[in-house]
PDB file of N, CA, C and O in Angstrom:
ATOM      1  N   MET A   1      11.076 -23.435  93.428  1.00  0.00           N
ATOM      2  CA  MET A   1      10.172 -23.138  92.339  1.00  0.00           C
ATOM      3  C   MET A   1      10.505 -24.060  91.198  1.00  0.00           C
ATOM      4  O   MET A   1      11.679 -24.331  90.948  1.00  0.00           O
ATOM      5  N   CYS A   2       9.531 -24.537  90.515  1.00  0.00           N
ATOM      6  CA  CYS A   2       9.773 -25.279  89.287  1.00  0.00           C
ATOM      7  C   CYS A   2       8.696 -24.891  88.287  1.00  0.00           C
ATOM      8  O   CYS A   2       7.559 -24.589  88.649  1.00  0.00           O
ATOM      9  N   GLY A   3       9.082 -24.908  87.035  1.00  0.00           N
ATOM     10  CA  GLY A   3       8.152 -24.557  85.969  1.00  0.00           C
ATOM     11  C   GLY A   3       8.878 -23.788  84.893  1.00  0.00           C
ATOM     12  O   GLY A   3      10.092 -23.598  84.961  1.00  0.00           O
ATOM     13  N   ASP A   4       8.127 -23.343  83.890  1.00  0.00           N
ATOM     14  CA  ASP A   4       8.677 -22.551  82.793  1.00  0.00           C
ATOM     15  C   ASP A   4       9.223 -21.242  83.349  1.00  0.00           C
ATOM     16  O   ASP A   4       8.555 -20.587  84.149  1.00  0.00           O
ATOM     17  N   TYR A   5      10.433 -20.849  82.937  1.00  0.00           N
ATOM     18  CA  TYR A   5      11.045 -19.608  83.412  1.00  0.00           C
ATOM     19  C   TYR A   5      10.188 -18.388  83.049  1.00  0.00           C
ATOM     20  O   TYR A   5      10.124 -17.425  83.814  1.00  0.00           O
ATOM     21  N   ASN A   6       9.539 -18.428  81.896  1.00  0.00           N
ATOM     22  CA  ASN A   6       8.718 -17.308  81.428  1.00  0.00           C
ATOM     23  C   ASN A   6       7.257 -17.541  81.829  1.00  0.00           C
ATOM     24  O   ASN A   6       6.372 -17.613  80.976  1.00  0.00           O
ATOM     25  N   SER A   7       7.020 -17.656  83.146  1.00  0.00           N
ATOM     26  CA  SER A   7       5.677 -17.944  83.642  1.00  0.00           C
ATOM     27  C   SER A   7       5.486 -17.299  85.009  1.00  0.00           C
ATOM     28  O   SER A   7       6.402 -16.685  85.556  1.00  0.00           O
ATOM     29  N   VAL A   8       4.291 -17.447  85.546  1.00  0.00           N
ATOM     30  CA  VAL A   8       3.992 -17.030  86.914  1.00  0.00           C
ATOM     31  C   VAL A   8       3.641 -18.308  87.674  1.00  0.00           C
ATOM     32  O   VAL A   8       2.629 -18.949  87.395  1.00  0.00           O
ATOM     33  N   ILE A   9       4.479 -18.663  88.623  1.00  0.00           N
ATOM     34  CA  ILE A   9       4.375 -19.911  89.389  1.00  0.00           C
ATOM     35  C   ILE A   9       4.058 -21.133  88.526  1.00  0.00           C
ATOM     36  O   ILE A   9       3.270 -21.994  88.916  1.00  0.00           O
ATOM     37  N   GLY A  10       4.688 -21.195  87.343  1.00  0.00           N
ATOM     38  CA  GLY A  10       4.512 -22.327  86.449  1.00  0.00           C
ATOM     39  C   GLY A  10       3.262 -22.273  85.583  1.00  0.00           C
ATOM     40  O   GLY A  10       2.975 -23.219  84.849  1.00  0.00           O
ATOM     41  N   MET A  11       2.524 -21.185  85.660  1.00  0.00           N
ATOM     42  CA  MET A  11       1.306 -21.028  84.863  1.00  0.00           C
ATOM     43  C   MET A  11       1.525 -20.002  83.759  1.00  0.00           C
ATOM     44  O   MET A  11       2.377 -19.123  83.878  1.00  0.00           O
ATOM     45  N   ASP A  12       0.747 -20.121  82.680  1.00  0.00           N
ATOM     46  CA  ASP A  12       0.771 -19.122  81.621  1.00  0.00           C
ATOM     47  C   ASP A  12       0.547 -17.766  82.271  1.00  0.00           C
ATOM     48  O   ASP A  12      -0.386 -17.614  83.059  1.00  0.00           O
ATOM     49  N   LYS A  13       1.371 -16.787  81.966  1.00  0.00           N
ATOM     50  CA  LYS A  13       1.373 -15.540  82.740  1.00  0.00           C
ATOM     51  C   LYS A  13       0.231 -14.569  82.446  1.00  0.00           C
ATOM     52  O   LYS A  13       0.034 -13.627  83.214  1.00  0.00           O
ATOM     53  N   GLU A  14      -0.513 -14.756  81.386  1.00  0.00           N
ATOM     54  CA  GLU A  14      -1.553 -13.786  81.025  1.00  0.00           C
ATOM     55  C   GLU A  14      -2.643 -13.630  82.095  1.00  0.00           C
ATOM     56  O   GLU A  14      -2.937 -12.507  82.505  1.00  0.00           O
ATOM     57  N   GLU A  15      -3.238 -14.715  82.546  1.00  0.00           N
ATOM     58  CA  GLU A  15      -4.337 -14.640  83.521  1.00  0.00           C
ATOM     59  C   GLU A  15      -3.873 -14.127  84.888  1.00  0.00           C
ATOM     60  O   GLU A  15      -4.531 -13.249  85.445  1.00  0.00           O
ATOM     61  N   PRO A  16      -2.769 -14.633  85.457  1.00  0.00           N
ATOM     62  CA  PRO A  16      -2.327 -14.074  86.743  1.00  0.00           C
ATOM     63  C   PRO A  16      -2.001 -12.581  86.675  1.00  0.00           C
ATOM     64  O   PRO A  16      -2.309 -11.834  87.604  1.00  0.00           O
ATOM     65  N   LEU A  17      -1.379 -12.150  85.579  1.00  0.00           N
ATOM     66  CA  LEU A  17      -1.066 -10.718  85.448  1.00  0.00           C
ATOM     67  C   LEU A  17      -2.340  -9.881  85.305  1.00  0.00           C
ATOM     68  O   LEU A  17      -2.427  -8.784  85.856  1.00  0.00           O
ATOM     69  N   ARG A  18      -3.326 -10.397  84.567  1.00  0.00           N
ATOM     70  CA  ARG A  18      -4.596  -9.673  84.415  1.00  0.00           C
ATOM     71  C   ARG A  18      -5.289  -9.539  85.768  1.00  0.00           C
ATOM     72  O   ARG A  18      -5.794  -8.467  86.100  1.00  0.00           O
ATOM     73  N   ARG A  19      -5.316 -10.611  86.547  1.00  0.00           N
ATOM     74  CA  ARG A  19      -5.928 -10.554  87.884  1.00  0.00           C
ATOM     75  C   ARG A  19      -5.214  -9.549  88.779  1.00  0.00           C
ATOM     76  O   ARG A  19      -5.856  -8.798  89.513  1.00  0.00           O
ATOM     77  N   PHE A  20      -3.880  -9.535  88.716  1.00  0.00           N
ATOM     78  CA  PHE A  20      -3.106  -8.639  89.576  1.00  0.00           C
ATOM     79  C   PHE A  20      -3.327  -7.182  89.187  1.00  0.00           C
ATOM     80  O   PHE A  20      -3.507  -6.339  90.066  1.00  0.00           O
ATOM     81  N   THR A  21      -3.320  -6.867  87.909  1.00  0.00           N
ATOM     82  CA  THR A  21      -3.435  -5.470  87.479  1.00  0.00           C
ATOM     83  C   THR A  21      -4.862  -4.943  87.563  1.00  0.00           C
ATOM     84  O   THR A  21      -5.060  -3.753  87.809  1.00  0.00           O
ATOM     85  N   ARG A  22      -5.852  -5.793  87.366  1.00  0.00           N
ATOM     86  CA  ARG A  22      -7.247  -5.334  87.390  1.00  0.00           C
ATOM     87  C   ARG A  22      -7.938  -5.577  88.718  1.00  0.00           C
ATOM     88  O   ARG A  22      -9.026  -5.048  88.948  1.00  0.00           O
ATOM     89  N   LYS A  23      -7.328  -6.372  89.604  1.00  0.00           N
ATOM     90  CA  LYS A  23      -7.867  -6.650  90.947  1.00  0.00           C
ATOM     91  C   LYS A  23      -9.222  -7.346  90.927  1.00  0.00           C
ATOM     92  O   LYS A  23     -10.007  -7.191  91.863  1.00  0.00           O
ATOM     93  N   ILE A  24      -9.511  -8.113  89.872  1.00  0.00           N
ATOM     94  CA  ILE A  24     -10.769  -8.863  89.817  1.00  0.00           C
ATOM     95  C   ILE A  24     -10.491 -10.303  89.395  1.00  0.00           C
ATOM     96  O   ILE A  24      -9.670 -10.539  88.509  1.00  0.00           O
ATOM     97  N   PRO A  25     -11.165 -11.264  90.019  1.00  0.00           N
ATOM     98  CA  PRO A  25     -10.966 -12.659  89.623  1.00  0.00           C
ATOM     99  C   PRO A  25     -11.455 -12.883  88.198  1.00  0.00           C
ATOM    100  O   PRO A  25     -12.283 -12.131  87.684  1.00  0.00           O
ATOM    101  N   GLY A  26     -10.942 -13.904  87.587  1.00  0.00           N
ATOM    102  CA  GLY A  26     -11.344 -14.161  86.208  1.00  0.00           C
ATOM    103  C   GLY A  26     -11.271 -15.623  85.875  1.00  0.00           C
ATOM    104  O   GLY A  26     -11.709 -16.480  86.643  1.00  0.00           O
ATOM    105  N   GLY A  27     -10.708 -15.897  84.711  1.00  0.00           N
ATOM    106  CA  GLY A  27     -10.632 -17.269  84.206  1.00  0.00           C
ATOM    107  C   GLY A  27      -9.664 -18.141  84.985  1.00  0.00           C
ATOM    108  O   GLY A  27      -8.998 -17.702  85.922  1.00  0.00           O
ATOM    109  N   ARG A  28      -9.617 -19.377  84.564  1.00  0.00           N
ATOM    110  CA  ARG A  28      -8.747 -20.360  85.223  1.00  0.00           C
ATOM    111  C   ARG A  28      -7.313 -20.195  84.746  1.00  0.00           C
ATOM    112  O   ARG A  28      -7.061 -19.746  83.627  1.00  0.00           O
ATOM    113  N   PHE A  29      -6.385 -20.564  85.607  1.00  0.00           N
ATOM    114  CA  PHE A  29      -4.978 -20.578  85.230  1.00  0.00           C
ATOM    115  C   PHE A  29      -4.729 -21.803  84.357  1.00  0.00           C
ATOM    116  O   PHE A  29      -5.330 -22.856  84.568  1.00  0.00           O
ATOM    117  N   SER A  30      -3.843 -21.661  83.381  1.00  0.00           N
ATOM    118  CA  SER A  30      -3.455 -22.813  82.564  1.00  0.00           C
ATOM    119  C   SER A  30      -1.937 -22.966  82.647  1.00  0.00           C
ATOM    120  O   SER A  30      -1.218 -21.971  82.727  1.00  0.00           O
ATOM    121  N   PRO A  31      -1.450 -24.198  82.630  1.00  0.00           N
ATOM    122  CA  PRO A  31      -0.010 -24.419  82.767  1.00  0.00           C
ATOM    123  C   PRO A  31       0.771 -23.781  81.618  1.00  0.00           C
ATOM    124  O   PRO A  31       0.313 -23.772  80.476  1.00  0.00           O
ATOM    125  N   ALA A  32       1.946 -23.251  81.930  1.00  0.00           N
ATOM    126  CA  ALA A  32       2.835 -22.730  80.895  1.00  0.00           C
ATOM    127  C   ALA A  32       3.392 -23.918  80.117  1.00  0.00           C
ATOM    128  O   ALA A  32       3.587 -24.995  80.680  1.00  0.00           O
ATOM    129  N   LEU A  33       3.644 -23.725  78.844  1.00  0.00           N
ATOM    130  CA  LEU A  33       4.047 -24.841  77.991  1.00  0.00           C
ATOM    131  C   LEU A  33       5.532 -24.844  77.655  1.00  0.00           C
ATOM    132  O   LEU A  33       5.979 -25.691  76.881  1.00  0.00           O
ATOM    133  N   GLY A  34       6.309 -23.918  78.216  1.00  0.00           N
ATOM    134  CA  GLY A  34       7.738 -23.870  77.946  1.00  0.00           C
ATOM    135  C   GLY A  34       8.502 -24.952  78.673  1.00  0.00           C
ATOM    136  O   GLY A  34       7.937 -25.723  79.448  1.00  0.00           O
ATOM    137  N   GLU A  35       9.811 -24.998  78.409  1.00  0.00           N
ATOM    138  CA  GLU A  35      10.677 -25.986  79.047  1.00  0.00           C
ATOM    139  C   GLU A  35      10.766 -25.722  80.546  1.00  0.00           C
ATOM    140  O   GLU A  35      10.957 -24.579  80.962  1.00  0.00           O
ATOM    141  N   GLY A  36      10.634 -26.741  81.338  1.00  0.00           N
ATOM    142  CA  GLY A  36      10.636 -26.608  82.792  1.00  0.00           C
ATOM    143  C   GLY A  36      12.025 -26.390  83.376  1.00  0.00           C
ATOM    144  O   GLY A  36      13.026 -26.851  82.828  1.00  0.00           O
ATOM    145  N   THR A  37      12.067 -25.684  84.492  1.00  0.00           N
ATOM    146  CA  THR A  37      13.294 -25.444  85.247  1.00  0.00           C
ATOM    147  C   THR A  37      12.997 -25.740  86.704  1.00  0.00           C
ATOM    148  O   THR A  37      11.947 -25.353  87.218  1.00  0.00           O
ATOM    149  N   ALA A  38      13.912 -26.421  87.373  1.00  0.00           N
ATOM    150  CA  ALA A  38      13.783 -26.647  88.810  1.00  0.00           C
ATOM    151  C   ALA A  38      14.853 -25.816  89.510  1.00  0.00           C
ATOM    152  O   ALA A  38      16.037 -25.937  89.197  1.00  0.00           O
ATOM    153  N   CYS A  39      14.442 -24.975  90.453  1.00  0.00           N
ATOM    154  CA  CYS A  39      15.364 -24.121  91.197  1.00  0.00           C
ATOM    155  C   CYS A  39      15.185 -24.385  92.687  1.00  0.00           C
ATOM    156  O   CYS A  39      14.071 -24.613  93.160  1.00  0.00           O
ATOM    157  N   GLY A  40      16.282 -24.350  93.409  1.00  0.00           N
ATOM    158  CA  GLY A  40      16.218 -24.565  94.848  1.00  0.00           C
ATOM    159  C   GLY A  40      17.571 -24.312  95.482  1.00  0.00           C
ATOM    160  O   GLY A  40      18.438 -23.673  94.885  1.00  0.00           O
ATOM    161  N   ILE A  41      17.745 -24.811  96.681  1.00  0.00           N
ATOM    162  CA  ILE A  41      19.028 -24.697  97.363  1.00  0.00           C
ATOM    163  C   ILE A  41      19.391 -26.035  97.986  1.00  0.00           C
ATOM    164  O   ILE A  41      18.526 -26.853  98.298  1.00  0.00           O
ATOM    165  N   PHE A  42      20.684 -26.236  98.157  1.00  0.00           N
ATOM    166  CA  PHE A  42      21.210 -27.400  98.847  1.00  0.00           C
ATOM    167  C   PHE A  42      21.783 -26.893 100.157  1.00  0.00           C
ATOM    168  O   PHE A  42      22.625 -25.995 100.157  1.00  0.00           O
ATOM    169  N   VAL A  43      21.338 -27.456 101.276  1.00  0.00           N
ATOM    170  CA  VAL A  43      21.807 -27.012 102.587  1.00  0.00           C
ATOM    171  C   VAL A  43      22.418 -28.195 103.327  1.00  0.00           C
ATOM    172  O   VAL A  43      21.790 -29.244 103.476  1.00  0.00           O
ATOM    173  N   GLU A  44      23.645 -28.010 103.785  1.00  0.00           N
ATOM    174  CA  GLU A  44      24.305 -29.011 104.620  1.00  0.00           C
ATOM    175  C   GLU A  44      24.320 -28.458 106.037  1.00  0.00           C
ATOM    176  O   GLU A  44      24.725 -27.315 106.252  1.00  0.00           O
ATOM    177  N   THR A  45      23.887 -29.252 106.997  1.00  0.00           N
ATOM    178  CA  THR A  45      23.792 -28.767 108.375  1.00  0.00           C
ATOM    179  C   THR A  45      24.792 -29.460 109.288  1.00  0.00           C
ATOM    180  O   THR A  45      25.232 -30.578 109.024  1.00  0.00           O
ATOM    181  N   ASP A  46      25.135 -28.775 110.357  1.00  0.00           N
ATOM    182  CA  ASP A  46      26.008 -29.315 111.392  1.00  0.00           C
ATOM    183  C   ASP A  46      25.133 -30.093 112.368  1.00  0.00           C
ATOM    184  O   ASP A  46      24.187 -29.539 112.929  1.00  0.00           O
ATOM    185  N   ASP A  47      25.440 -31.368 112.574  1.00  0.00           N
ATOM    186  CA  ASP A  47      24.621 -32.212 113.457  1.00  0.00           C
ATOM    187  C   ASP A  47      24.617 -31.723 114.905  1.00  0.00           C
ATOM    188  O   ASP A  47      23.628 -31.902 115.616  1.00  0.00           O
ATOM    189  N   LYS A  48      25.700 -31.117 115.338  1.00  0.00           N
ATOM    190  CA  LYS A  48      25.794 -30.669 116.733  1.00  0.00           C
ATOM    191  C   LYS A  48      25.018 -29.384 116.990  1.00  0.00           C
ATOM    192  O   LYS A  48      24.341 -29.261 118.011  1.00  0.00           O
ATOM    193  N   THR A  49      25.114 -28.425 116.070  1.00  0.00           N
ATOM    194  CA  THR A  49      24.476 -27.122 116.304  1.00  0.00           C
ATOM    195  C   THR A  49      23.128 -26.979 115.604  1.00  0.00           C
ATOM    196  O   THR A  49      22.299 -26.165 116.008  1.00  0.00           O
ATOM    197  N   GLY A  50      22.911 -27.767 114.558  1.00  0.00           N
ATOM    198  CA  GLY A  50      21.680 -27.632 113.782  1.00  0.00           C
ATOM    199  C   GLY A  50      21.724 -26.460 112.813  1.00  0.00           C
ATOM    200  O   GLY A  50      20.736 -26.179 112.135  1.00  0.00           O
ATOM    201  N   LEU A  51      22.876 -25.767 112.740  1.00  0.00           N
ATOM    202  CA  LEU A  51      23.016 -24.615 111.856  1.00  0.00           C
ATOM    203  C   LEU A  51      23.541 -25.037 110.491  1.00  0.00           C
ATOM    204  O   LEU A  51      24.178 -26.080 110.349  1.00  0.00           O
ATOM    205  N   ALA A  52      23.265 -24.215 109.501  1.00  0.00           N
ATOM    206  CA  ALA A  52      23.760 -24.492 108.157  1.00  0.00           C
ATOM    207  C   ALA A  52      25.270 -24.304 108.117  1.00  0.00           C
ATOM    208  O   ALA A  52      25.788 -23.282 108.567  1.00  0.00           O
ATOM    209  N   SER A  53      25.973 -25.297 107.576  1.00  0.00           N
ATOM    210  CA  SER A  53      27.419 -25.172 107.415  1.00  0.00           C
ATOM    211  C   SER A  53      27.794 -24.932 105.954  1.00  0.00           C
ATOM    212  O   SER A  53      28.915 -24.515 105.664  1.00  0.00           O
ATOM    213  N   TYR A  54      26.867 -25.192 105.038  1.00  0.00           N
ATOM    214  CA  TYR A  54      27.107 -24.979 103.609  1.00  0.00           C
ATOM    215  C   TYR A  54      25.764 -24.783 102.917  1.00  0.00           C
ATOM    216  O   TYR A  54      24.827 -25.552 103.131  1.00  0.00           O
ATOM    217  N   ILE A  55      25.679 -23.747 102.088  1.00  0.00           N
ATOM    218  CA  ILE A  55      24.464 -23.461 101.319  1.00  0.00           C
ATOM    219  C   ILE A  55      24.884 -23.192  99.883  1.00  0.00           C
ATOM    220  O   ILE A  55      25.827 -22.440  99.641  1.00  0.00           O
ATOM    221  N   SER A  56      24.187 -23.804  98.928  1.00  0.00           N
ATOM    222  CA  SER A  56      24.514 -23.622  97.523  1.00  0.00           C
ATOM    223  C   SER A  56      23.236 -23.634  96.693  1.00  0.00           C
ATOM    224  O   SER A  56      22.315 -24.399  96.982  1.00  0.00           O
ATOM    225  N   PRO A  57      23.172 -22.780  95.650  1.00  0.00           N
ATOM    226  CA  PRO A  57      22.004 -22.814  94.764  1.00  0.00           C
ATOM    227  C   PRO A  57      21.999 -24.083  93.917  1.00  0.00           C
ATOM    228  O   PRO A  57      23.039 -24.698  93.681  1.00  0.00           O
ATOM    229  N   LEU A  58      20.815 -24.454  93.470  1.00  0.00           N
ATOM    230  CA  LEU A  58      20.636 -25.612  92.604  1.00  0.00           C
ATOM    231  C   LEU A  58      19.649 -25.213  91.514  1.00  0.00           C
ATOM    232  O   LEU A  58      18.530 -24.789  91.800  1.00  0.00           O
ATOM    233  N   ARG A  59      20.081 -25.355  90.248  1.00  0.00           N
ATOM    234  CA  ARG A  59      19.199 -25.010  89.127  1.00  0.00           C
ATOM    235  C   ARG A  59      19.429 -26.038  88.028  1.00  0.00           C
ATOM    236  O   ARG A  59      20.561 -26.238  87.587  1.00  0.00           O
ATOM    237  N   VAL A  60      18.361 -26.689  87.587  1.00  0.00           N
ATOM    238  CA  VAL A  60      18.461 -27.761  86.600  1.00  0.00           C
ATOM    239  C   VAL A  60      17.415 -27.560  85.516  1.00  0.00           C
ATOM    240  O   VAL A  60      16.249 -27.299  85.813  1.00  0.00           O
ATOM    241  N   GLY A  61      17.828 -27.680  84.255  1.00  0.00           N
ATOM    242  CA  GLY A  61      16.906 -27.618  83.118  1.00  0.00           C
ATOM    243  C   GLY A  61      16.553 -26.206  82.713  1.00  0.00           C
ATOM    244  O   GLY A  61      16.962 -25.239  83.356  1.00  0.00           O
ATOM    245  N   GLY A  62      15.798 -26.097  81.653  1.00  0.00           N
ATOM    246  CA  GLY A  62      15.306 -24.810  81.188  1.00  0.00           C
ATOM    247  C   GLY A  62      16.347 -23.974  80.468  1.00  0.00           C
ATOM    248  O   GLY A  62      17.357 -24.487  79.985  1.00  0.00           O
ATOM    249  N   ARG A  63      16.082 -22.674  80.407  1.00  0.00           N
ATOM    250  CA  ARG A  63      16.929 -21.746  79.656  1.00  0.00           C
ATOM    251  C   ARG A  63      18.120 -21.230  80.441  1.00  0.00           C
ATOM    252  O   ARG A  63      19.106 -20.789  79.852  1.00  0.00           O
ATOM    253  N   LEU A  64      18.042 -21.278  81.747  1.00  0.00           N
ATOM    254  CA  LEU A  64      19.098 -20.713  82.573  1.00  0.00           C
ATOM    255  C   LEU A  64      20.274 -21.670  82.704  1.00  0.00           C
ATOM    256  O   LEU A  64      20.125 -22.879  82.523  1.00  0.00           O
ATOM    257  N   MET A  65      21.445 -21.121  83.020  1.00  0.00           N
ATOM    258  CA  MET A  65      22.629 -21.945  83.203  1.00  0.00           C
ATOM    259  C   MET A  65      22.418 -22.878  84.399  1.00  0.00           C
ATOM    260  O   MET A  65      21.970 -22.446  85.461  1.00  0.00           O
ATOM    261  N   GLU A  66      22.747 -24.158  84.214  1.00  0.00           N
ATOM    262  CA  GLU A  66      22.589 -25.114  85.310  1.00  0.00           C
ATOM    263  C   GLU A  66      23.625 -24.843  86.401  1.00  0.00           C
ATOM    264  O   GLU A  66      24.775 -24.510  86.112  1.00  0.00           O
ATOM    265  N   ILE A  67      23.203 -24.989  87.651  1.00  0.00           N
ATOM    266  CA  ILE A  67      24.087 -24.837  88.801  1.00  0.00           C
ATOM    267  C   ILE A  67      23.887 -26.048  89.693  1.00  0.00           C
ATOM    268  O   ILE A  67      22.765 -26.360  90.090  1.00  0.00           O
ATOM    269  N   TRP A  68      24.979 -26.727  90.004  1.00  0.00           N
ATOM    270  CA  TRP A  68      24.957 -27.868  90.904  1.00  0.00           C
ATOM    271  C   TRP A  68      25.823 -27.546  92.111  1.00  0.00           C
ATOM    272  O   TRP A  68      26.843 -26.873  91.966  1.00  0.00           O
ATOM    273  N   PRO A  69      25.444 -28.010  93.301  1.00  0.00           N
ATOM    274  CA  PRO A  69      26.268 -27.767  94.490  1.00  0.00           C
ATOM    275  C   PRO A  69      27.640 -28.426  94.345  1.00  0.00           C
ATOM    276  O   PRO A  69      27.768 -29.504  93.765  1.00  0.00           O
ATOM    277  N   GLU A  70      28.656 -27.760  94.879  1.00  0.00           N
ATOM    278  CA  GLU A  70      29.999 -28.334  94.920  1.00  0.00           C
ATOM    279  C   GLU A  70      30.121 -29.112  96.212  1.00  0.00           C
ATOM    280  O   GLU A  70      30.328 -28.530  97.277  1.00  0.00           O
ATOM    281  N   LEU A  71      29.992 -30.421  96.124  1.00  0.00           N
ATOM    282  CA  LEU A  71      30.018 -31.269  97.318  1.00  0.00           C
ATOM    283  C   LEU A  71      31.455 -31.643  97.649  1.00  0.00           C
ATOM    284  O   LEU A  71      32.276 -31.908  96.770  1.00  0.00           O
ATOM    285  N   SER A  72      31.724 -31.654  98.937  1.00  0.00           N
ATOM    286  CA  SER A  72      33.101 -32.000  99.361  1.00  0.00           C
ATOM    287  C   SER A  72      33.244 -33.464  99.657  1.00  0.00           C
ATOM    288  O   SER A  72      34.329 -33.917 100.023  1.00  0.00           O
TER     289      SER A  72
END
């Protein structure tokens, strides 16, 4: 996910919340204007098994504390 932390999928939250609570389509979504955050995961795989050998969160920018994978 990437976008403003205080948003719905990176969009200003008013219209998506109105659609969800009232169950009727409405206006267009507009992008949220806050500082962007990129969140994801870092996965290291074993070449022989194809299974994950290391998984770590990744979070960059925005209001939340940044998290970087600890690479060996």
